[in-house]
DSSP file (Angstrom, degrees, kcal/mol; ACC not computed):
  #  RESIDUE AA STRUCTURE BP1 BP2  ACC     N-H-->O    O-->H-N    N-H-->O    O-->H-N    TCO  KAPPA ALPHA  PHI   PSI    X-CA   Y-CA   Z-CA
    1    1 A M              0   0    0      0, 0.0     2,-0.3     0, 0.0    80,-0.2   0.000 360.0 360.0 360.0 143.2  157.6  259.9   45.7
    2    2 A A        -     0   0    0     78,-0.3    78,-2.0    94,-0.1     2,-0.4  -0.896 360.0-162.0-119.5 154.5  160.3  262.2   46.9
    3    3 A I  E     -A   79   0A   0     -2,-0.3     2,-0.4    76,-0.2    76,-0.2  -0.988  15.3-168.3-141.3 145.3  161.4  262.6   50.5
    4    4 A I  E     +A   78   0A   0     74,-2.2    74,-2.6    -2,-0.4     2,-0.4  -0.993   9.9 176.6-124.1 137.7  163.2  264.9   52.8
    5    5 A E  E     +A   77   0A   0     -2,-0.4     2,-0.3    72,-0.2    72,-0.2  -0.972  15.8 153.6-138.9 126.2  164.3  264.0   56.4
    6    6 A R  E     -A   76   0A   0     70,-1.9    70,-2.3    -2,-0.4     2,-0.4  -0.968  42.4-120.6-145.8 159.0  166.4  266.4   58.5
    7    7 A S  E     -A   75   0A   0     -2,-0.3     2,-0.3    68,-0.2    68,-0.2  -0.844  37.7-165.9 -92.0 142.6  167.2  267.4   62.0
    8    8 A L  E     -A   74   0A   0     66,-2.9    66,-0.8    -2,-0.4     2,-0.3  -0.886  13.4-150.1-128.6 160.3  166.3  271.1   62.7
    9    9 A S        +     0   0    0     -2,-0.3     2,-0.2    64,-0.1    64,-0.1  -0.956  52.0  59.6-125.8 150.9  167.1  273.6   65.4
   10   10 A G  S    S-     0   0    0     -2,-0.3     2,-0.3     4,-0.0    -2,-0.1  -0.665  91.0 -29.5 126.7 176.0  164.9  276.4   66.5
   11   11 A D     >  -     0   0    0     -2,-0.2     4,-2.6     1,-0.1     5,-0.2  -0.508  49.8-139.9 -70.3 129.3  161.5  277.0   68.0
   12   12 A F  H  > S+     0   0    0     -2,-0.3     4,-2.4     1,-0.2     5,-0.2   0.915 101.5  47.8 -55.6 -50.1  158.9  274.4   67.0
   13   13 A D  H  > S+     0   0    0      1,-0.2     4,-2.6     2,-0.2    -1,-0.2   0.893 112.5  49.5 -63.4 -40.0  156.1  276.8   66.5
   14   14 A H  H  > S+     0   0    0      2,-0.2     4,-2.4     1,-0.2    -1,-0.2   0.926 111.4  48.8 -65.8 -42.4  158.3  279.2   64.4
   15   15 A I  H  X S+     0   0    0     -4,-2.6     4,-2.1     1,-0.2    -2,-0.2   0.935 113.1  46.9 -60.2 -47.9  159.5  276.3   62.2
   16   16 A L  H  X S+     0   0    0     -4,-2.4     4,-2.5     1,-0.2    -2,-0.2   0.892 113.1  49.1 -63.3 -42.2  155.9  275.1   61.7
   17   17 A Q  H  X S+     0   0    0     -4,-2.6     4,-2.7    -5,-0.2     5,-0.3   0.897 110.2  50.9 -65.5 -39.1  154.6  278.6   60.9
   18   18 A K  H  X S+     0   0    0     -4,-2.4     4,-2.5     2,-0.2    -2,-0.2   0.895 111.5  48.1 -64.9 -40.1  157.4  279.3   58.5
   19   19 A I  H  X S+     0   0    0     -4,-2.1     4,-2.6    -5,-0.2     5,-0.3   0.961 113.5  46.4 -63.0 -51.8  156.7  276.0   56.6
   20   20 A E  H  X S+     0   0    0     -4,-2.5     4,-2.3     1,-0.2     5,-0.2   0.929 117.8  41.7 -57.7 -50.1  152.9  276.7   56.4
   21   21 A T  H  X S+     0   0    0     -4,-2.7     4,-2.4     1,-0.2    -1,-0.2   0.908 114.6  51.4 -65.6 -42.0  153.4  280.3   55.2
   22   22 A G  H  X S+     0   0    0     -4,-2.5     4,-0.7    -5,-0.3    -2,-0.2   0.902 113.5  43.3 -64.7 -41.9  156.2  279.4   52.9
   23   23 A I  H  < S+     0   0    0     -4,-2.6     3,-0.5    -5,-0.2     4,-0.4   0.934 116.1  46.8 -68.2 -45.4  154.2  276.6   51.1
   24   24 A L  H >< S+     0   0    0     -4,-2.3     3,-0.5    -5,-0.3     6,-0.3   0.847 117.4  42.5 -67.8 -33.4  151.0  278.4   50.9
   25   25 A N  H 3< S+     0   0    0     -4,-2.4    -1,-0.2    -5,-0.2    -2,-0.2   0.557 101.8  73.4 -85.7  -7.8  152.6  281.6   49.6
   26   26 A G  T 3< S+     0   0    0     -4,-0.7     2,-0.3    -3,-0.5    -1,-0.2   0.551 105.1  25.1 -82.8  -7.1  154.9  279.6   47.3
   27   27 A S    X   -     0   0    0     -3,-0.5     3,-1.4    -4,-0.4    -1,-0.2  -0.957  66.6-136.1-159.4 134.5  152.2  278.7   44.8
   28   28 A A  T 3  S+     0   0    0     -2,-0.3    -1,-0.1     1,-0.3    -2,-0.0   0.765 110.1  44.8 -64.2 -23.8  148.9  280.3   43.8
   29   29 A S  T 3  S+     0   0    0     24,-0.2    -1,-0.3    -3,-0.1     2,-0.1   0.408  85.2 119.0-103.6   5.9  147.2  276.9   43.8
   30   30 A A    <   +     0   0    0     -3,-1.4     2,-0.3    -6,-0.3    22,-0.2  -0.423  37.7 176.4 -72.1 142.2  148.7  275.6   47.1
   31   31 A S  E     -B   51   0A   0     20,-2.5    20,-2.1    -2,-0.1     2,-0.8  -0.992  35.8-121.7-143.0 151.7  146.3  274.7   49.9
   32   32 A L  E     -B   50   0A   0     -2,-0.3    18,-0.2    18,-0.2     3,-0.1  -0.854  29.3-177.2 -90.4 107.2  146.4  273.2   53.4
   33   33 A E  E     -     0   0A   0     16,-2.5     2,-0.3    -2,-0.8    -1,-0.2   0.885  59.2 -22.0 -79.5 -40.9  144.2  270.2   53.1
   34   34 A N  E     -B   49   0A   0     15,-1.2    15,-2.4     2,-0.0     2,-0.3  -0.986  54.4-158.0-164.1 164.9  144.4  269.0   56.7
   35   35 A E  E     -B   48   0A   0     -2,-0.3     2,-0.3    13,-0.2    13,-0.2  -0.981   2.9-170.6-147.5 156.6  146.4  269.1   59.9
   36   36 A S  E     -B   47   0A   0     11,-2.1    11,-3.1    -2,-0.3     2,-0.4  -0.988   4.2-164.5-149.5 145.4  146.9  267.1   63.1
   37   37 A N  E     -B   46   0A   0     -2,-0.3     2,-0.3     9,-0.2     9,-0.2  -0.995   3.5-172.7-134.0 137.3  148.7  267.8   66.3
   38   38 A F  E     +B   45   0A   0      7,-2.8     7,-2.4    -2,-0.4     2,-0.3  -0.969   3.9 179.5-126.7 142.4  149.8  265.4   69.1
   39   39 A Y  E     +B   44   0A   0     -2,-0.3     5,-0.2     5,-0.2     2,-0.2  -0.991  20.6 117.1-139.0 144.9  151.3  266.2   72.5
   40   40 A G  E >   +B   43   0A   0      3,-2.0     3,-2.0    -2,-0.3    -2,-0.0  -0.618  61.1  18.1 160.7 146.4  152.4  264.1   75.3
   41   41 A N  T 3  S-     0   0    0      1,-0.3     3,-0.1    -2,-0.2    -2,-0.0   0.821 128.0 -53.2  51.8  37.7  155.2  262.8   77.6
   42   42 A G  T 3  S+     0   0    0      1,-0.3    29,-1.3    28,-0.1     2,-0.3   0.533 117.2 110.0  79.3   7.5  157.4  265.7   76.5
   43   43 A A  E <   -BC  40  70A   0     -3,-2.0    -3,-2.0    27,-0.2     2,-0.4  -0.817  46.1-167.7-114.3 155.7  157.0  265.0   72.8
   44   44 A R  E     -BC  39  69A   0     25,-2.6    25,-3.0    -2,-0.3     2,-0.4  -0.998   3.7-176.1-144.0 140.8  155.2  266.9   70.2
   45   45 A C  E     -BC  38  68A   0     -7,-2.4    -7,-2.8    -2,-0.4     2,-0.4  -0.998   2.8-175.0-141.6 132.9  154.1  266.1   66.6
   46   46 A S  E     -BC  37  67A   0     21,-2.9    21,-3.1    -2,-0.4     2,-0.4  -0.998   5.8-166.2-130.0 134.0  152.4  268.1   63.9
   47   47 A V  E     -BC  36  66A   0    -11,-3.1   -11,-2.1    -2,-0.4     2,-0.4  -0.963   5.9-176.9-118.7 131.8  151.4  266.8   60.6
   48   48 A R  E     -BC  35  65A   0     17,-2.6    17,-3.3    -2,-0.4     2,-0.5  -0.993  10.2-160.6-128.9 135.6  150.3  269.0   57.6
   49   49 A V  E     -BC  34  64A   0    -15,-2.4   -16,-2.5    -2,-0.4   -15,-1.2  -0.962  15.9-177.2-119.7 116.5  149.1  267.8   54.2
   50   50 A F  E     -BC  32  63A   0     13,-3.1    13,-2.6    -2,-0.5     2,-0.3  -0.772   6.1-166.5-109.0 153.7  149.4  270.3   51.4
   51   51 A E  E     +BC  31  62A   0    -20,-2.1   -20,-2.5    -2,-0.3     2,-0.3  -0.960   9.0 170.7-131.5 155.7  148.2  270.1   47.8
   52   52 A R  E     - C   0  61A   0      9,-1.9     9,-2.8    -2,-0.3     2,-0.3  -0.977  36.6-101.2-156.1 158.6  148.9  272.1   44.7
   53   53 A Y  E     - C   0  60A   0     -2,-0.3     2,-0.7     7,-0.2     7,-0.3  -0.626  28.4-149.5 -80.5 137.5  148.4  272.0   41.0
   54   54 A S  E  >> - C   0  59A   0      5,-3.5     4,-2.0    -2,-0.3     5,-1.2  -0.904  10.7-171.4-109.7 106.1  151.3  270.9   38.9
   55   55 A A  T  45S+     0   0    0     -2,-0.7    -1,-0.2     1,-0.2     5,-0.0   0.830  87.1  59.4 -64.2 -29.5  151.3  272.5   35.4
   56   56 A M  T  45S+     0   0    0      1,-0.2    -1,-0.2    -3,-0.1    38,-0.1   0.883 119.1  27.1 -67.9 -37.5  154.2  270.2   34.4
   57   57 A G  T  45S-     0   0    0     -3,-0.3    -2,-0.2     2,-0.2    -1,-0.2   0.551  99.9-128.6-102.6  -7.8  152.2  267.0   35.1
   58   58 A G  T  <5S+     0   0    0     -4,-2.0     2,-0.3     1,-0.3    -3,-0.2   0.809  78.5  82.1  70.2  27.6  148.7  268.4   34.6
   59   59 A N  E   <S-C   54   0A   0     -5,-1.2    -5,-3.5    24,-0.1     2,-0.4  -0.873  84.7 -88.3-149.7 177.9  147.5  267.1   38.0
   60   60 A R  E     -C   53   0A   0     -2,-0.3     2,-0.3    -7,-0.3    -7,-0.2  -0.786  35.5-160.3 -97.1 142.8  147.5  267.9   41.7
   61   61 A V  E     -C   52   0A   0     -9,-2.8    -9,-1.9    -2,-0.4     2,-0.3  -0.896   6.5-143.4-118.1 150.9  150.4  266.8   43.9
   62   62 A S  E     -CD  51  81A   0     19,-3.0    19,-2.0    -2,-0.3     2,-0.4  -0.833   6.3-160.6-114.6 155.8  150.5  266.4   47.7
   63   63 A L  E     -CD  50  80A   0    -13,-2.6   -13,-3.1    -2,-0.3     2,-0.5  -0.977   5.8-163.5-133.9 117.1  153.1  267.1   50.3
   64   64 A S  E     -CD  49  79A   0     15,-2.9    15,-2.2    -2,-0.4     2,-0.5  -0.898   9.3-169.8-104.9 126.0  152.8  265.6   53.7
   65   65 A V  E     -CD  48  78A   0    -17,-3.3   -17,-2.6    -2,-0.5     2,-0.5  -0.962   7.1-172.2-121.9 122.7  155.0  267.2   56.4
   66   66 A T  E     -CD  47  77A   0     11,-3.5    11,-2.1    -2,-0.5     2,-0.5  -0.959   2.3-170.2-117.2 120.6  155.6  265.7   59.8
   67   67 A L  E     -CD  46  76A   0    -21,-3.1   -21,-2.9    -2,-0.5     2,-0.4  -0.943  10.4-175.6-111.2 125.0  157.4  267.8   62.4
   68   68 A F  E     -CD  45  75A   0      7,-3.0     7,-3.2    -2,-0.5     2,-0.4  -0.969   7.5-174.7-128.0 135.0  158.4  265.9   65.6
   69   69 A Q  E     +CD  44  74A   0    -25,-3.0   -25,-2.6    -2,-0.4     2,-0.4  -0.997   8.9 170.2-134.9 131.0  160.1  267.3   68.7
   70   70 A C  E >  S-CD  43  73A   0      3,-2.4     3,-1.7    -2,-0.4     2,-0.3  -0.945  70.7 -40.9-138.9 114.2  161.2  265.3   71.7
   71   71 A G  T 3  S-     0   0    0    -29,-1.3   -29,-0.0    -2,-0.4     0, 0.0  -0.523 124.8 -22.8  64.2-129.2  163.3  267.2   74.2
   72   72 A S  T 3  S+     0   0    0     -2,-0.3     2,-0.5    -3,-0.1    -1,-0.3   0.496 117.0  97.5 -92.9  -4.0  165.7  269.4   72.3
   73   73 A E  E <   - D   0  70A   0     -3,-1.7    -3,-2.4   -64,-0.1     2,-0.4  -0.747  49.7-174.4 -93.8 130.8  165.6  267.4   69.1
   74   74 A T  E     -AD   8  69A   0    -66,-0.8   -66,-2.9    -2,-0.5     2,-0.3  -0.989   5.8-176.7-121.1 130.7  163.3  268.4   66.3
   75   75 A R  E     -AD   7  68A   0     -7,-3.2    -7,-3.0    -2,-0.4     2,-0.4  -0.924   8.9-158.8-126.8 150.3  163.0  266.3   63.1
   76   76 A I  E     -AD   6  67A   0    -70,-2.3   -70,-1.9    -2,-0.3     2,-0.4  -0.987   7.1-175.8-129.2 142.8  161.1  266.7   59.9
   77   77 A S  E     -AD   5  66A   0    -11,-2.1   -11,-3.5    -2,-0.4     2,-0.4  -0.993   8.8-179.4-134.4 127.6  160.0  264.2   57.4
   78   78 A A  E     -AD   4  65A   0    -74,-2.6   -74,-2.2    -2,-0.4     2,-0.4  -0.997   1.7-177.2-132.1 134.5  158.3  265.4   54.2
   79   79 A I  E     -AD   3  64A   0    -15,-2.2   -15,-2.9    -2,-0.4     2,-0.3  -0.996  10.6-153.3-134.1 130.9  156.9  263.1   51.5
   80   80 A T  E     + D   0  63A   0    -78,-2.0   -78,-0.3    -2,-0.4     2,-0.3  -0.683  19.1 170.0-100.8 158.5  155.4  264.1   48.1
   81   81 A S  E     + D   0  62A   0    -19,-2.0   -19,-3.0    -2,-0.3    -2,-0.0  -0.990  43.6  51.3-159.5 158.5  152.9  262.0   46.2
   82   82 A G        +     0   0    0     -2,-0.3   -22,-0.1   -21,-0.2   -19,-0.1   0.491  65.8 114.8  95.0   3.3  150.5  262.2   43.2
   83   83 A G        +     0   0    0    -21,-0.1    12,-0.3    10,-0.1     2,-0.2   0.439  48.3 102.5 -89.0  -0.6  152.8  263.5   40.5
   84   84 A S        -     0   0    0      9,-0.1     8,-0.2     1,-0.1     6,-0.1  -0.554  46.7-168.4 -89.4 150.2  152.8  260.5   38.2
   85   85 A Q        +     0   0    0      6,-1.1     2,-0.2    -2,-0.2    -1,-0.1   0.422  57.7  97.2-108.5  -1.8  150.9  260.1   35.0
   86   86 A A        -     0   0    0      5,-0.3    -2,-0.1     3,-0.3     5,-0.1  -0.510  63.3-142.6 -92.6 155.2  151.4  256.5   34.4
   87   87 A L  S    S+     0   0    0     -2,-0.2    -1,-0.1     1,-0.1     3,-0.1   0.888  97.1  19.9 -81.0 -42.6  149.2  253.5   35.2
   88   88 A L  S    S+     0   0    0      1,-0.2     2,-0.3     2,-0.0    -1,-0.1   0.654 128.4  16.6-107.6 -19.6  151.8  251.0   36.2
   89   89 A F  S    S-     0   0    0      2,-0.0     2,-0.5     0, 0.0    -3,-0.3  -0.961  85.1 -88.4-150.7 164.4  155.0  252.9   37.1
   90   90 A K        +     0   0    0     -2,-0.3     2,-0.3    -5,-0.1     3,-0.1  -0.649  46.5 161.8 -86.1 124.2  155.9  256.5   37.9
   91   91 A I        +     0   0    0     -2,-0.5    -6,-1.1     1,-0.2    -5,-0.3  -0.951  57.9  22.9-131.1 154.8  156.9  258.9   35.1
   92   92 A N        +     0   0    0     -2,-0.3     3,-0.4    -8,-0.2    -1,-0.2   0.966  59.7 163.0  54.0  65.5  157.0  262.7   35.1
   93   93 A T     >  +     0   0    0      1,-0.2     4,-2.3    -3,-0.1     3,-0.2   0.088  36.5 116.0 -96.0  21.2  157.5  263.2   38.8
   94   94 A L  H  > S+     0   0    0      1,-0.2     4,-2.3     2,-0.2    -1,-0.2   0.834  71.0  56.1 -61.5 -32.8  158.7  266.8   38.2
   95   95 A G  H  > S+     0   0    0     -3,-0.4     4,-1.9   -12,-0.3    -1,-0.2   0.894 108.6  46.6 -62.8 -41.3  155.7  268.3   40.0
   96   96 A E  H  > S+     0   0    0     -3,-0.2     4,-2.2     2,-0.2    -2,-0.2   0.931 112.4  49.8 -63.6 -46.4  156.5  266.3   43.1
   97   97 A E  H  X S+     0   0    0     -4,-2.3     4,-2.2     1,-0.2    -2,-0.2   0.888 110.9  50.0 -59.9 -41.2  160.2  267.3   43.0
   98   98 A A  H  X S+     0   0    0     -4,-2.3     4,-1.7     2,-0.2    -1,-0.2   0.897 109.2  51.0 -64.5 -40.6  159.4  270.9   42.6
   99   99 A F  H  X S+     0   0    0     -4,-1.9     4,-1.4     1,-0.2    -1,-0.2   0.894 112.7  46.1 -60.0 -41.7  157.0  270.9   45.5
  100  100 A L  H  X S+     0   0    0     -4,-2.2     4,-2.4     1,-0.2    -1,-0.2   0.850 107.2  58.3 -72.4 -32.9  159.7  269.3   47.7
  101  101 A Q  H  X S+     0   0    0     -4,-2.2     4,-2.3     2,-0.2    -1,-0.2   0.873 101.5  55.4 -61.0 -38.6  162.3  271.8   46.4
  102  102 A K  H  X S+     0   0    0     -4,-1.7     4,-1.9     2,-0.2    -1,-0.2   0.927 108.2  48.8 -61.7 -43.2  160.1  274.7   47.7
  103  103 A L  H  X S+     0   0    0     -4,-1.4     4,-2.8     1,-0.2     5,-0.2   0.933 108.8  53.3 -59.2 -46.0  160.1  273.0   51.2
  104  104 A E  H  X S+     0   0    0     -4,-2.4     4,-2.1     1,-0.2    -1,-0.2   0.909 107.0  51.9 -57.4 -43.1  163.9  272.7   51.0
  105  105 A E  H  X S+     0   0    0     -4,-2.3     4,-0.6     1,-0.2    -1,-0.2   0.905 111.1  47.8 -59.6 -41.6  164.2  276.4   50.2
  106  106 A I  H >< S+     0   0    0     -4,-1.9     3,-1.3     1,-0.2     4,-0.4   0.936 111.1  49.8 -65.4 -46.0  162.1  277.2   53.2
  107  107 A L  H >< S+     0   0    0     -4,-2.8     3,-1.0     1,-0.3    -1,-0.2   0.812 104.0  60.3 -63.1 -32.3  164.1  274.9   55.5
  108  108 A D  H 3< S+     0   0    0     -4,-2.1    -1,-0.3     1,-0.2    -2,-0.2   0.697 100.8  55.2 -70.8 -15.9  167.4  276.5   54.3
  109  109 A T  T <<        0   0    0     -3,-1.3    -1,-0.2    -4,-0.6    -2,-0.2   0.501 360.0 360.0 -93.1  -6.0  166.2  279.9   55.6
  110  110 A L    <         0   0    0     -3,-1.0    -1,-0.2    -4,-0.4    -2,-0.1   0.447 360.0 360.0 -76.6 360.0  165.6  278.6   59.1
């Protein structure tokens, strides 16, 4: 598994829209598998789970993105999974790393 955690600035809805559009347009096989949104007590949280086919690994990899805002602070946590081909330990995680790299490119444009 690979992970990104960052503090972000900007409009929550704009950030979320950029992430969704960027991930889905970044790969012909990318899909939004599910989403969840929470609101309350001045806080807001959106979770998105994406999948795409990894030609390098010959399998599908997932990317879970959590965007959280409380007051003026917005944080993101993104974790990839599913890119390993081994039974007992992880090997060939290039697909996971490439998926996360795409998200990093999107975040760098915000």
